[in-house]
C-alpha positions as CSV (number, residue, x, y, z in Angstrom):
1,M,-96.9,-72.6,81.0
2,K,-96.7,-75.2,83.6
3,K,-94.1,-72.6,85.3
4,E,-96.6,-69.7,85.8
5,L,-99.2,-72.5,87.2
6,H,-96.4,-73.0,89.9
7,K,-96.5,-69.5,90.2
8,Y,-99.8,-68.8,90.9
9,I,-100.1,-71.9,93.2
10,Y,-97.4,-70.2,95.4
11,F,-99.0,-67.0,96.0
12,L,-102.5,-68.5,95.8
13,T,-101.1,-70.6,98.7
14,L,-99.7,-67.5,100.7
15,F,-102.7,-65.5,100.4
16,F,-105.0,-68.0,101.7
17,V,-102.9,-68.8,104.6
18,L,-102.7,-65.4,105.5
19,A,-106.3,-64.5,104.5
20,L,-107.2,-67.9,107.1
21,S,-105.2,-66.4,109.9
22,T,-106.7,-62.8,109.4
23,W,-110.1,-64.1,109.5
24,L,-108.8,-66.6,113.0
25,F,-107.1,-63.3,114.3
26,Y,-110.5,-61.6,114.5
27,L,-112.7,-64.7,115.8
28,L,-110.1,-64.8,118.3
29,A,-111.1,-61.1,119.5
30,G,-111.2,-61.6,122.9
31,F,-108.2,-64.1,123.6
32,P,-105.3,-62.0,123.1
33,K,-102.7,-65.3,123.7
34,K,-104.7,-67.4,121.3
35,Q,-104.3,-64.3,118.6
36,F,-100.7,-64.3,119.4
37,I,-99.5,-67.3,119.0
38,L,-101.6,-67.2,115.3
39,I,-99.5,-64.0,114.7
40,I,-96.1,-66.1,115.3
41,L,-97.4,-68.8,113.3
42,A,-98.8,-67.1,110.6
43,A,-95.3,-65.2,110.2
44,I,-93.3,-68.5,110.5
45,F,-95.5,-69.4,108.0
46,Y,-94.7,-66.4,105.9
47,F,-91.0,-66.6,106.5
48,V,-90.7,-70.1,105.2
49,W,-92.8,-69.7,102.3
50,G,-90.2,-66.9,101.6
51,I,-87.3,-69.0,101.6
52,V,-89.3,-71.8,99.8
53,H,-90.2,-69.6,96.9
54,H,-86.9,-68.2,96.3
55,L,-84.9,-71.5,96.6
56,I,-87.6,-73.1,94.1
57,K,-87.1,-69.6,91.9
58,G,-83.4,-69.6,92.5
59,D,-82.6,-66.7,93.4
60,F,-82.4,-66.8,97.3
61,H,-79.6,-64.7,99.0
62,L,-79.2,-64.3,102.4
63,K,-80.8,-61.0,101.8
64,I,-84.0,-62.1,100.6
65,M,-83.7,-64.1,103.7
66,L,-83.0,-61.3,106.1
67,E,-86.0,-59.4,104.6
68,Y,-88.6,-62.4,105.2
69,L,-87.2,-62.3,108.6
70,L,-87.4,-58.5,109.3
71,I,-90.5,-58.4,107.9
72,A,-92.1,-61.0,109.8
73,I,-90.3,-59.5,113.3
74,L,-91.9,-56.2,112.1
75,A,-95.4,-57.6,111.8
76,V,-95.2,-59.6,114.9
77,I,-94.3,-56.3,117.2
78,L,-96.7,-54.6,115.4
79,L,-99.8,-56.7,116.2
80,K,-98.5,-57.5,120.0
81,G,-98.7,-53.9,120.3
82,A,-102.3,-53.8,119.3
83,I,-103.6,-57.0,121.2
84,F,-101.5,-56.5,124.4
85,Q,-102.1,-52.4,124.6
């Protein structure tokens, strides 16, 4: 039961931070440099969260780290293109 609660806390933390980042992204409309900094911070959080989550879960591998890194980089590239068009 305690393990299930931790699982929900991990994912709720991820959801809350990414939802907050999305909300702040829209609040910062008109300030592309600040939006880009926010995107970088959210991507770093996502990457670190993924690593910590899998370390705690006990199934961390280099492939998993690369997956989180590549998804974070892809998100940054796509959103940077949307901001600085």
